[in-house]
C-alpha positions, 0 to 999 in steps of 0.5 A: 444234085438233090434239093436236099443237098443245097446249102439251104438251112431249115430256118434260112440263113447259115448254109454249109458254108457258113464262116460262123466260127471265123469270127466274119462280119456276116456271121448269119450268112453262108455266102462267101464273105467277101461276097456277103460284104459286096453285097452289103456294100451295095445296100443289099442284105446277104442273108436275103440273098442267099435265102432268095439265091436257095429258094430260086434253085430249089423251085428249079430242082423241084426236089428231084435233079437236072435230068439232062445235066446228070444224063449228058455232062461226066461229073468230074467235068468242069467249064468256064460260062461266060455271062454275055450281054445280048443287048445294049443297056445297064447291068444290074444283080451281078453279085446277087447271080454270083449267090445264086450260082455260089450255092450250087457251084460248091467245088472249083468256084472261081469268078472273073468280073468285067464289068459292075453293077450300073454299067452301060454294056453293049452286045456281046460284052462279057458281064461275068466269067464262071469256072467250076463243074460243068454240071453245076453250072448247067444248073444255076445258069438259068436261076442266076440269069432269070435274076439278072436280066430281070434286074438289068432291064429295071435298070436299063428301063430307069436309066432311059428316064434319068436320061430324059431328065439329063439337064433338070433338077428332077429325079426319077423314083421308084414305087412299090409296084415290085414283084413280091419277094423281089422289092429289095432287089428291083429297087437296087436295080432302080439305083443301078439305073440312076433313079431313086427309091421311095419308101421301101415299106408301108411302115418306114413312111406314110402316103396318104391317098384318097381312101385315107382323105375320105376315111379321115373328113379331108386331106388336111385331117388325114395329113394330121391324123399321120403326124400326130400318130407317128410323129417321126415318119416321113410324110407325103401327101397325094393331091388331086387339085391346087385347093388340096395342095394349099390345104397340105401345105398350109398344115405342115407337109414336106413332100406332096404328091400331084396326082395327074396334073398337067405340066401347066398345073405342075407349074402352078403347084411349084410357084405356089409351094415357092421351095416349102415342100418337095413335089413329086408328079405321078401319073400321065407320065411318059418318056416323051414327056418327062422332061416338060414335066421335070421342067416344071420344077418338081423334084421327082417324077413317080415312075412305076412299071 
């Protein structure tokens, strides 16, 4: 199989297997409609996933063929590949891995799903079984595994934080510290691990930080400038002191980020706010002190990689 044989349209989206003439819901997507629907139900864009799948495989082939596989595997050989967990954890990205496989395994492609994203798995547990041409399976396996392992790692790490916060009212929340091109998938993995997402981009919500405060002449002024310019956009304001907290609270902030506060300072902040705004703790956070921060009454703990 050469790179041009892969079902990637020159402008992305539709591939050779596109169901555009079949009246399906996902007209732009060349993935199997049932798989596209599963991705959409999970909050993922099937077209984006398909494009990523094609990019991943084309990167691996680099314009050529899988020379080892072509040389050693008969063209008509068929096999079943079992994707199996090596360690205990939380799985995420199974449907994305299917998408990667599907852009290569165009003949006799059958899938048996043993678990679902978000499930806890044990070493040796089967996750997914795929039957197709052996050559296609071997060509696609590394790209599929790269994504599946990365997303499962994120989900597993998130689940550790979620477990640490169990019994409190706090939730673990992600950041924009994501891998370029993989943000939607990595944030999906956070959800699979029991976390919640912060903003997806710079445009869907505002986060007023130190540099904005300096430029605007103060934390309350920065908040008001964003509110005046973008009245319908959610705004979170980062504060370094209780004095700043009072300022933005009086200005009407609904969500406030407590940057590098100690647990004791977080307790003071919670008492000061008294339910008038949601609070998020950031900085100094570890799994060992997570519950102590959560016990202060903050709503979120912001955790990045």
